[in-house]
C-alpha positions in Angstrom: -69.5 -8.0 -135.0 -71.9 -8.1 -132.1 -75.3 -9.5 -133.1 -78.3 -7.5 -131.9 -79.9 -10.3 -129.9 -76.6 -10.8 -128.0 -76.4 -7.1 -127.3 -80.0 -6.9 -126.2 -79.3 -9.8 -123.7 -76.5 -7.7 -122.2 -78.3 -4.3 -122.4 -79.5 -4.5 -118.7 -76.0 -5.4 -117.6 -74.6 -2.5 -119.5 -77.2 -0.1 -118.2 -75.9 -0.8 -114.7 -72.8 1.2 -115.7 -75.0 4.3 -115.3 -74.6 3.8 -111.5 -71.1 5.2 -111.8 -72.1 8.7 -113.2 -75.1 8.7 -110.8 -72.8 8.1 -107.8 -70.5 10.8 -109.2 -73.2 13.3 -108.4 -72.4 12.8 -104.8 -68.8 14.1 -105.5 -70.2 17.1 -107.4 -72.2 17.9 -104.2 -69.3 17.3 -101.8 -67.0 19.4 -104.0 -69.3 22.4 -103.6 -69.6 22.4 -99.8 -68.4 25.6 -98.3 -66.1 24.1 -95.7 -62.5 24.4 -94.9 -60.4 22.0 -96.9 -57.0 20.6 -95.9 -54.2 21.1 -98.4 -52.3 18.0 -99.5 -49.6 19.9 -101.4 -46.1 18.5 -100.8 -42.6 19.7 -101.7 -42.7 17.2 -104.5 -45.8 18.8 -105.9 -44.2 22.2 -105.8 -41.2 20.9 -107.8 -43.1 18.9 -110.3 -43.6 20.8 -113.6 -47.1 20.8 -115.2 -47.0 18.9 -118.5 -50.2 19.3 -120.4 -49.6 16.1 -122.4 -50.1 14.1 -119.2 -53.8 14.7 -119.4 -53.9 11.9 -122.1 -53.0 9.0 -119.7 -55.4 10.5 -117.2 -58.3 10.5 -119.7 -57.1 7.2 -121.0 -57.7 5.7 -117.6 -61.4 6.5 -117.8 -61.6 4.9 -121.3 -59.8 1.8 -120.0 -62.1 1.4 -117.0 -65.2 1.7 -119.3 -63.7 -0.7 -121.9 -62.9 -3.2 -119.1 -66.5 -3.1 -117.8 -68.0 -3.5 -121.2 -65.6 -6.5 -121.9 -66.6 -8.1 -118.6 -70.3 -7.6 -119.3 -70.0 -9.6 -122.4 -67.4 -12.2 -121.4 -68.2 -12.9 -117.7 -71.4 -11.4 -116.4 -71.0 -12.6 -112.7 -67.5 -11.2 -112.5 -68.8 -8.0 -114.2 -71.6 -7.6 -111.6 -69.2 -8.3 -108.7 -66.6 -5.8 -110.1 -69.2 -3.1 -110.6 -70.6 -3.6 -107.1 -67.1 -3.4 -105.6 -66.2 -0.4 -107.7 -69.4 1.4 -106.5 -68.7 0.5 -102.9 -65.2 1.9 -103.4 -66.7 5.2 -104.7 -69.0 5.4 -101.7 -66.2 4.8 -99.3 -64.2 7.5 -100.9 -67.1 9.9 -100.8 -67.6 9.1 -97.2 -64.0 10.1 -96.5 -64.3 13.2 -98.6 -67.4 14.2 -96.6 -65.5 13.9 -93.3 -62.1 15.1 -94.4 -62.3 17.5 -97.3 -59.0 18.1 -99.1 -57.8 20.4 -101.8 -54.9 20.4 -104.2 -54.6 23.8 -105.9 -54.3 23.5 -109.7 -51.5 25.4 -111.5 -52.3 28.4 -113.6 -52.5 27.5 -117.2 -50.9 29.5 -119.9 -52.3 29.6 -123.4 -55.7 28.5 -124.7 -55.1 24.9 -125.6 
């Protein structure tokens, strides 16, 4: 079990994780721009069935990333800071590309209410 004084010593490092949702606000803004978007749909996309169970690995990826950052914050703070900075730079580069070349992938219509 994590002792409070150890957790408090890492609280600032963990608070830096808030940079990720803050940077995600850029994506929310870019996603609402009223500009033409280029479709990236391929023949493979058209022939791939929608399987709702596949949302679990997708959401699991976010949990994995969060757990990896928390683990690094406690085990190797310099590597944690470096990884977080590079992750944020990657987000900013992606958002820069999205701002210049906006794309869209239409989502399939969902049946049912689950």
